[in-house]
PDB file of N, H, CA, C and O in Angstrom:
ATOM      1  N   MET A   1      10.734 -10.223   5.654  1.00  0.00           N
ATOM      2  CA  MET A   1       9.892  -9.089   5.327  1.00  0.00           C
ATOM      3  C   MET A   1      10.338  -7.841   6.085  1.00  0.00           C
ATOM      4  O   MET A   1      10.301  -6.742   5.533  1.00  0.00           O
ATOM      5  N   GLU A   2      10.757  -7.994   7.334  1.00  0.00           N
ATOM      6  H   GLU A   2      10.788  -8.887   7.782  1.00  0.00           H
ATOM      7  CA  GLU A   2      11.213  -6.829   8.089  1.00  0.00           C
ATOM      8  C   GLU A   2      12.440  -6.198   7.437  1.00  0.00           C
ATOM      9  O   GLU A   2      12.590  -4.976   7.438  1.00  0.00           O
ATOM     10  N   GLU A   3      13.317  -7.033   6.882  1.00  0.00           N
ATOM     11  H   GLU A   3      13.196  -8.026   6.882  1.00  0.00           H
ATOM     12  CA  GLU A   3      14.495  -6.501   6.199  1.00  0.00           C
ATOM     13  C   GLU A   3      14.065  -5.683   4.981  1.00  0.00           C
ATOM     14  O   GLU A   3      14.618  -4.614   4.722  1.00  0.00           O
ATOM     15  N   TRP A   4      13.097  -6.178   4.246  1.00  0.00           N
ATOM     16  H   TRP A   4      12.648  -7.046   4.457  1.00  0.00           H
ATOM     17  CA  TRP A   4      12.585  -5.473   3.082  1.00  0.00           C
ATOM     18  C   TRP A   4      11.895  -4.173   3.510  1.00  0.00           C
ATOM     19  O   TRP A   4      12.036  -3.142   2.852  1.00  0.00           O
ATOM     20  N   LEU A   5      11.161  -4.231   4.600  1.00  0.00           N
ATOM     21  H   LEU A   5      11.047  -5.068   5.135  1.00  0.00           H
ATOM     22  CA  LEU A   5      10.446  -3.065   5.095  1.00  0.00           C
ATOM     23  C   LEU A   5      11.412  -1.993   5.580  1.00  0.00           C
ATOM     24  O   LEU A   5      11.143  -0.799   5.452  1.00  0.00           O
ATOM     25  N   GLY A   6      12.531  -2.425   6.136  1.00  0.00           N
ATOM     26  H   GLY A   6      12.750  -3.395   6.240  1.00  0.00           H
ATOM     27  CA  GLY A   6      13.538  -1.482   6.589  1.00  0.00           C
ATOM     28  C   GLY A   6      13.372  -1.042   8.027  1.00  0.00           C
ATOM     29  O   GLY A   6      14.149  -0.229   8.528  1.00  0.00           O
ATOM     30  N   ARG A   7      12.366  -1.573   8.687  1.00  0.00           N
ATOM     31  H   ARG A   7      11.734  -2.233   8.279  1.00  0.00           H
ATOM     32  CA  ARG A   7      12.137  -1.273  10.102  1.00  0.00           C
ATOM     33  C   ARG A   7      11.286  -2.383  10.694  1.00  0.00           C
ATOM     34  O   ARG A   7      10.679  -3.160   9.957  1.00  0.00           O
ATOM     35  N   PRO A   8      11.235  -2.465  12.014  1.00  0.00           N
ATOM     36  CA  PRO A   8      10.389  -3.494  12.630  1.00  0.00           C
ATOM     37  C   PRO A   8       8.914  -3.258  12.285  1.00  0.00           C
ATOM     38  O   PRO A   8       8.475  -2.120  12.120  1.00  0.00           O
ATOM     39  N   PHE A   9       8.177  -4.333  12.182  1.00  0.00           N
ATOM     40  H   PHE A   9       8.534  -5.258  12.316  1.00  0.00           H
ATOM     41  CA  PHE A   9       6.742  -4.249  11.900  1.00  0.00           C
ATOM     42  C   PHE A   9       6.015  -3.816  13.156  1.00  0.00           C
ATOM     43  O   PHE A   9       6.209  -4.399  14.223  1.00  0.00           O
ATOM     44  N   ASP A  10       5.178  -2.793  13.035  1.00  0.00           N
ATOM     45  H   ASP A  10       5.021  -2.319  12.169  1.00  0.00           H
ATOM     46  CA  ASP A  10       4.400  -2.286  14.164  1.00  0.00           C
ATOM     47  C   ASP A  10       2.950  -2.719  13.971  1.00  0.00           C
ATOM     48  O   ASP A  10       2.191  -2.072  13.250  1.00  0.00           O
ATOM     49  N   ALA A  11       2.576  -3.812  14.620  1.00  0.00           N
ATOM     50  H   ALA A  11       3.193  -4.337  15.206  1.00  0.00           H
ATOM     51  CA  ALA A  11       1.221  -4.366  14.459  1.00  0.00           C
ATOM     52  C   ALA A  11       0.149  -3.375  14.902  1.00  0.00           C
ATOM     53  O   ALA A  11      -0.954  -3.371  14.355  1.00  0.00           O
ATOM     54  N   ALA A  12       0.461  -2.535  15.887  1.00  0.00           N
ATOM     55  H   ALA A  12       1.356  -2.538  16.332  1.00  0.00           H
ATOM     56  CA  ALA A  12      -0.521  -1.567  16.377  1.00  0.00           C
ATOM     57  C   ALA A  12      -0.810  -0.493  15.322  1.00  0.00           C
ATOM     58  O   ALA A  12      -1.892   0.094  15.323  1.00  0.00           O
ATOM     59  N   ALA A  13       0.134  -0.234  14.436  1.00  0.00           N
ATOM     60  H   ALA A  13       1.013  -0.711  14.436  1.00  0.00           H
ATOM     61  CA  ALA A  13      -0.045   0.788  13.404  1.00  0.00           C
ATOM     62  C   ALA A  13      -0.771   0.245  12.171  1.00  0.00           C
ATOM     63  O   ALA A  13      -1.187   1.020  11.310  1.00  0.00           O
ATOM     64  N   PHE A  14      -0.927  -1.079  12.079  1.00  0.00           N
ATOM     65  H   PHE A  14      -0.590  -1.709  12.779  1.00  0.00           H
ATOM     66  CA  PHE A  14      -1.590  -1.699  10.928  1.00  0.00           C
ATOM     67  C   PHE A  14      -3.096  -1.644  11.123  1.00  0.00           C
ATOM     68  O   PHE A  14      -3.625  -2.224  12.071  1.00  0.00           O
ATOM     69  N   ILE A  15      -3.783  -0.952  10.234  1.00  0.00           N
ATOM     70  H   ILE A  15      -3.353  -0.480   9.464  1.00  0.00           H
ATOM     71  CA  ILE A  15      -5.229  -0.791  10.328  1.00  0.00           C
ATOM     72  C   ILE A  15      -5.861  -1.548   9.160  1.00  0.00           C
ATOM     73  O   ILE A  15      -5.727  -1.146   8.004  1.00  0.00           O
ATOM     74  N   VAL A  16      -6.542  -2.631   9.468  1.00  0.00           N
ATOM     75  H   VAL A  16      -6.652  -2.958  10.407  1.00  0.00           H
ATOM     76  CA  VAL A  16      -7.122  -3.511   8.443  1.00  0.00           C
ATOM     77  C   VAL A  16      -8.088  -2.747   7.545  1.00  0.00           C
ATOM     78  O   VAL A  16      -8.021  -2.887   6.323  1.00  0.00           O
ATOM     79  N   ALA A  17      -8.971  -1.956   8.107  1.00  0.00           N
ATOM     80  H   ALA A  17      -9.026  -1.843   9.099  1.00  0.00           H
ATOM     81  CA  ALA A  17      -9.966  -1.234   7.305  1.00  0.00           C
ATOM     82  C   ALA A  17      -9.298  -0.285   6.318  1.00  0.00           C
ATOM     83  O   ALA A  17      -9.733  -0.178   5.171  1.00  0.00           O
ATOM     84  N   LYS A  18      -8.258   0.396   6.747  1.00  0.00           N
ATOM     85  H   LYS A  18      -7.905   0.309   7.678  1.00  0.00           H
ATOM     86  CA  LYS A  18      -7.549   1.325   5.858  1.00  0.00           C
ATOM     87  C   LYS A  18      -6.831   0.558   4.751  1.00  0.00           C
ATOM     88  O   LYS A  18      -6.824   0.985   3.597  1.00  0.00           O
ATOM     89  N   THR A  19      -6.235  -0.563   5.104  1.00  0.00           N
ATOM     90  H   THR A  19      -6.241  -0.911   6.042  1.00  0.00           H
ATOM     91  CA  THR A  19      -5.561  -1.404   4.110  1.00  0.00           C
ATOM     92  C   THR A  19      -6.554  -1.909   3.078  1.00  0.00           C
ATOM     93  O   THR A  19      -6.271  -1.877   1.881  1.00  0.00           O
ATOM     94  N   ASN A  20      -7.709  -2.374   3.525  1.00  0.00           N
ATOM     95  H   ASN A  20      -7.938  -2.400   4.498  1.00  0.00           H
ATOM     96  CA  ASN A  20      -8.737  -2.860   2.607  1.00  0.00           C
ATOM     97  C   ASN A  20      -9.244  -1.757   1.686  1.00  0.00           C
ATOM     98  O   ASN A  20      -9.561  -2.013   0.524  1.00  0.00           O
ATOM     99  N   LEU A  21      -9.322  -0.538   2.197  1.00  0.00           N
ATOM    100  H   LEU A  21      -9.065  -0.331   3.141  1.00  0.00           H
ATOM    101  CA  LEU A  21      -9.733   0.596   1.372  1.00  0.00           C
ATOM    102  C   LEU A  21      -8.785   0.777   0.195  1.00  0.00           C
ATOM    103  O   LEU A  21      -9.229   0.939  -0.942  1.00  0.00           O
ATOM    104  N   TRP A  22      -7.477   0.749   0.462  1.00  0.00           N
ATOM    105  H   TRP A  22      -7.117   0.617   1.385  1.00  0.00           H
ATOM    106  CA  TRP A  22      -6.495   0.918  -0.604  1.00  0.00           C
ATOM    107  C   TRP A  22      -6.476  -0.283  -1.551  1.00  0.00           C
ATOM    108  O   TRP A  22      -6.306  -0.114  -2.758  1.00  0.00           O
ATOM    109  N   LEU A  23      -6.647  -1.481  -1.017  1.00  0.00           N
ATOM    110  H   LEU A  23      -6.784  -1.618  -0.036  1.00  0.00           H
ATOM    111  CA  LEU A  23      -6.660  -2.676  -1.871  1.00  0.00           C
ATOM    112  C   LEU A  23      -7.848  -2.677  -2.822  1.00  0.00           C
ATOM    113  O   LEU A  23      -7.736  -3.158  -3.950  1.00  0.00           O
ATOM    114  N   ARG A  24      -8.994  -2.142  -2.380  1.00  0.00           N
ATOM    115  H   ARG A  24      -9.085  -1.751  -1.464  1.00  0.00           H
ATOM    116  CA  ARG A  24     -10.184  -2.085  -3.240  1.00  0.00           C
ATOM    117  C   ARG A  24      -9.973  -1.157  -4.439  1.00  0.00           C
ATOM    118  O   ARG A  24     -10.691  -1.271  -5.434  1.00  0.00           O
ATOM    119  N   LYS A  25      -9.015  -0.253  -4.364  1.00  0.00           N
ATOM    120  H   LYS A  25      -8.433  -0.161  -3.556  1.00  0.00           H
ATOM    121  CA  LYS A  25      -8.767   0.678  -5.462  1.00  0.00           C
ATOM    122  C   LYS A  25      -7.987   0.030  -6.605  1.00  0.00           C
ATOM    123  O   LYS A  25      -7.912   0.588  -7.700  1.00  0.00           O
ATOM    124  N   LEU A  26      -7.409  -1.144  -6.357  1.00  0.00           N
ATOM    125  H   LEU A  26      -7.470  -1.597  -5.468  1.00  0.00           H
ATOM    126  CA  LEU A  26      -6.644  -1.842  -7.397  1.00  0.00           C
ATOM    127  C   LEU A  26      -7.575  -2.664  -8.280  1.00  0.00           C
ATOM    128  O   LEU A  26      -8.619  -3.130  -7.824  1.00  0.00           O
ATOM    129  N   LYS A  27      -7.199  -2.839  -9.527  1.00  0.00           N
ATOM    130  H   LYS A  27      -6.351  -2.460  -9.897  1.00  0.00           H
ATOM    131  CA  LYS A  27      -8.028  -3.581 -10.486  1.00  0.00           C
ATOM    132  C   LYS A  27      -7.586  -5.038 -10.514  1.00  0.00           C
ATOM    133  O   LYS A  27      -6.780  -5.439 -11.354  1.00  0.00           O
ATOM    134  N   TRP A  28      -8.120  -5.818  -9.594  1.00  0.00           N
ATOM    135  H   TRP A  28      -8.775  -5.493  -8.912  1.00  0.00           H
ATOM    136  CA  TRP A  28      -7.759  -7.230  -9.470  1.00  0.00           C
ATOM    137  C   TRP A  28      -8.397  -8.019 -10.589  1.00  0.00           C
ATOM    138  O   TRP A  28      -9.476  -7.614 -11.022  1.00  0.00           O
ATOM    139  N   PRO A  29      -7.853  -9.088 -11.097  1.00  0.00           N
ATOM    140  CA  PRO A  29      -6.591  -9.706 -10.721  1.00  0.00           C
ATOM    141  C   PRO A  29      -5.421  -9.198 -11.547  1.00  0.00           C
ATOM    142  O   PRO A  29      -4.312  -9.719 -11.423  1.00  0.00           O
ATOM    143  N   CYS A  30      -5.637  -8.209 -12.374  1.00  0.00           N
ATOM    144  H   CYS A  30      -6.537  -7.786 -12.475  1.00  0.00           H
ATOM    145  CA  CYS A  30      -4.580  -7.739 -13.293  1.00  0.00           C
ATOM    146  C   CYS A  30      -3.997  -6.415 -12.823  1.00  0.00           C
ATOM    147  O   CYS A  30      -4.088  -5.413 -13.532  1.00  0.00           O
ATOM    148  N   VAL A  31      -3.406  -6.400 -11.648  1.00  0.00           N
ATOM    149  H   VAL A  31      -3.332  -7.215 -11.072  1.00  0.00           H
ATOM    150  CA  VAL A  31      -2.807  -5.186 -11.112  1.00  0.00           C
ATOM    151  C   VAL A  31      -1.479  -4.946 -11.826  1.00  0.00           C
ATOM    152  O   VAL A  31      -0.612  -5.819 -11.870  1.00  0.00           O
ATOM    153  N   THR A  32      -1.342  -3.757 -12.378  1.00  0.00           N
ATOM    154  H   THR A  32      -2.046  -3.048 -12.343  1.00  0.00           H
ATOM    155  CA  THR A  32      -0.092  -3.411 -13.052  1.00  0.00           C
ATOM    156  C   THR A  32       0.809  -2.624 -12.089  1.00  0.00           C
ATOM    157  O   THR A  32       0.355  -2.106 -11.069  1.00  0.00           O
ATOM    158  N   GLU A  33       2.064  -2.554 -12.437  1.00  0.00           N
ATOM    159  H   GLU A  33       2.432  -2.974 -13.266  1.00  0.00           H
ATOM    160  CA  GLU A  33       3.006  -1.784 -11.621  1.00  0.00           C
ATOM    161  C   GLU A  33       2.580  -0.315 -11.580  1.00  0.00           C
ATOM    162  O   GLU A  33       2.692   0.335 -10.541  1.00  0.00           O
ATOM    163  N   ALA A  34       2.098   0.200 -12.691  1.00  0.00           N
ATOM    164  H   ALA A  34       2.007  -0.329 -13.535  1.00  0.00           H
ATOM    165  CA  ALA A  34       1.664   1.598 -12.756  1.00  0.00           C
ATOM    166  C   ALA A  34       0.480   1.855 -11.828  1.00  0.00           C
ATOM    167  O   ALA A  34       0.434   2.885 -11.156  1.00  0.00           O
ATOM    168  N   GLN A  35      -0.483   0.925 -11.785  1.00  0.00           N
ATOM    169  H   GLN A  35      -0.446   0.088 -12.332  1.00  0.00           H
ATOM    170  CA  GLN A  35      -1.628   1.067 -10.882  1.00  0.00           C
ATOM    171  C   GLN A  35      -1.170   1.074  -9.433  1.00  0.00           C
ATOM    172  O   GLN A  35      -1.594   1.911  -8.637  1.00  0.00           O
ATOM    173  N   LEU A  36      -0.310   0.143  -9.108  1.00  0.00           N
ATOM    174  H   LEU A  36       0.034  -0.537  -9.755  1.00  0.00           H
ATOM    175  CA  LEU A  36       0.174   0.035  -7.738  1.00  0.00           C
ATOM    176  C   LEU A  36       0.947   1.291  -7.342  1.00  0.00           C
ATOM    177  O   LEU A  36       0.772   1.808  -6.238  1.00  0.00           O
ATOM    178  N   ARG A  37       1.790   1.777  -8.232  1.00  0.00           N
ATOM    179  H   ARG A  37       1.931   1.358  -9.128  1.00  0.00           H
ATOM    180  CA  ARG A  37       2.554   2.997  -7.959  1.00  0.00           C
ATOM    181  C   ARG A  37       1.617   4.168  -7.686  1.00  0.00           C
ATOM    182  O   ARG A  37       1.831   4.930  -6.743  1.00  0.00           O
ATOM    183  N   LYS A  38       0.579   4.313  -8.510  1.00  0.00           N
ATOM    184  H   LYS A  38       0.406   3.694  -9.276  1.00  0.00           H
ATOM    185  CA  LYS A  38      -0.378   5.419  -8.351  1.00  0.00           C
ATOM    186  C   LYS A  38      -1.088   5.338  -7.004  1.00  0.00           C
ATOM    187  O   LYS A  38      -1.240   6.349  -6.318  1.00  0.00           O
ATOM    188  N   ILE A  39      -1.521   4.144  -6.625  1.00  0.00           N
ATOM    189  H   ILE A  39      -1.398   3.323  -7.182  1.00  0.00           H
ATOM    190  CA  ILE A  39      -2.225   3.958  -5.359  1.00  0.00           C
ATOM    191  C   ILE A  39      -1.302   4.244  -4.183  1.00  0.00           C
ATOM    192  O   ILE A  39      -1.689   4.935  -3.242  1.00  0.00           O
ATOM    193  N   LEU A  40      -0.081   3.716  -4.234  1.00  0.00           N
ATOM    194  H   LEU A  40       0.234   3.154  -4.999  1.00  0.00           H
ATOM    195  CA  LEU A  40       0.848   3.919  -3.119  1.00  0.00           C
ATOM    196  C   LEU A  40       1.258   5.383  -2.994  1.00  0.00           C
ATOM    197  O   LEU A  40       1.408   5.893  -1.883  1.00  0.00           O
ATOM    198  N   MET A  41       1.438   6.052  -4.114  1.00  0.00           N
ATOM    199  H   MET A  41       1.316   5.638  -5.016  1.00  0.00           H
ATOM    200  CA  MET A  41       1.808   7.460  -4.063  1.00  0.00           C
ATOM    201  C   MET A  41       0.660   8.298  -3.500  1.00  0.00           C
ATOM    202  O   MET A  41       0.895   9.243  -2.747  1.00  0.00           O
ATOM    203  N   ALA A  42      -0.570   7.962  -3.857  1.00  0.00           N
ATOM    204  H   ALA A  42      -0.762   7.194  -4.469  1.00  0.00           H
ATOM    205  CA  ALA A  42      -1.731   8.667  -3.307  1.00  0.00           C
ATOM    206  C   ALA A  42      -1.853   8.396  -1.812  1.00  0.00           C
ATOM    207  O   ALA A  42      -2.145   9.301  -1.031  1.00  0.00           O
ATOM    208  N   ARG A  43      -1.629   7.160  -1.424  1.00  0.00           N
ATOM    209  H   ARG A  43      -1.391   6.425  -2.058  1.00  0.00           H
ATOM    210  CA  ARG A  43      -1.709   6.786  -0.008  1.00  0.00           C
ATOM    211  C   ARG A  43      -0.702   7.581   0.816  1.00  0.00           C
ATOM    212  O   ARG A  43      -0.997   8.007   1.933  1.00  0.00           O
ATOM    213  N   ASP A  44       0.482   7.774   0.256  1.00  0.00           N
ATOM    214  H   ASP A  44       0.722   7.428  -0.651  1.00  0.00           H
ATOM    215  CA  ASP A  44       1.557   8.466   0.970  1.00  0.00           C
ATOM    216  C   ASP A  44       1.574   9.967   0.707  1.00  0.00           C
ATOM    217  O   ASP A  44       2.471  10.673   1.167  1.00  0.00           O
ATOM    218  N   ASP A  45       0.563  10.458  -0.047  1.00  0.00           N
ATOM    219  H   ASP A  45      -0.166   9.884  -0.420  1.00  0.00           H
ATOM    220  CA  ASP A  45       0.458  11.873  -0.402  1.00  0.00           C
ATOM    221  C   ASP A  45       1.749  12.368  -1.063  1.00  0.00           C
ATOM    222  O   ASP A  45       2.268  13.437  -0.742  1.00  0.00           O
ATOM    223  N   TYR A  46       2.248  11.552  -1.996  1.00  0.00           N
ATOM    224  H   TYR A  46       1.827  10.683  -2.257  1.00  0.00           H
ATOM    225  CA  TYR A  46       3.489  11.867  -2.708  1.00  0.00           C
ATOM    226  C   TYR A  46       3.141  12.436  -4.081  1.00  0.00           C
ATOM    227  O   TYR A  46       2.281  11.896  -4.777  1.00  0.00           O
ATOM    228  N   HIS A  47       3.795  13.507  -4.467  1.00  0.00           N
ATOM    229  H   HIS A  47       4.494  13.945  -3.903  1.00  0.00           H
ATOM    230  CA  HIS A  47       3.568  14.125  -5.770  1.00  0.00           C
ATOM    231  C   HIS A  47       4.889  14.236  -6.512  1.00  0.00           C
ATOM    232  O   HIS A  47       5.871  14.728  -5.956  1.00  0.00           O
ATOM    233  N   GLU A  48       4.926  13.782  -7.772  1.00  0.00           N
ATOM    234  H   GLU A  48       4.128  13.383  -8.224  1.00  0.00           H
ATOM    235  CA  GLU A  48       6.146  13.871  -8.587  1.00  0.00           C
ATOM    236  C   GLU A  48       6.315  15.262  -9.133  1.00  0.00           C
ATOM    237  O   GLU A  48       7.284  15.532  -9.843  1.00  0.00           O
TER     238      GLU A  48
END
């Protein structure tokens, strides 16, 4: 997973509550690639 991430995992930077907030925005159990892309781009404040 660290190789995929591209950097060492920083456990101190992982905030469970924030992660759960973003996960709740997905439409489980049928998460599409488009939904995930939209959520991740919003999380990272990325605009196309």
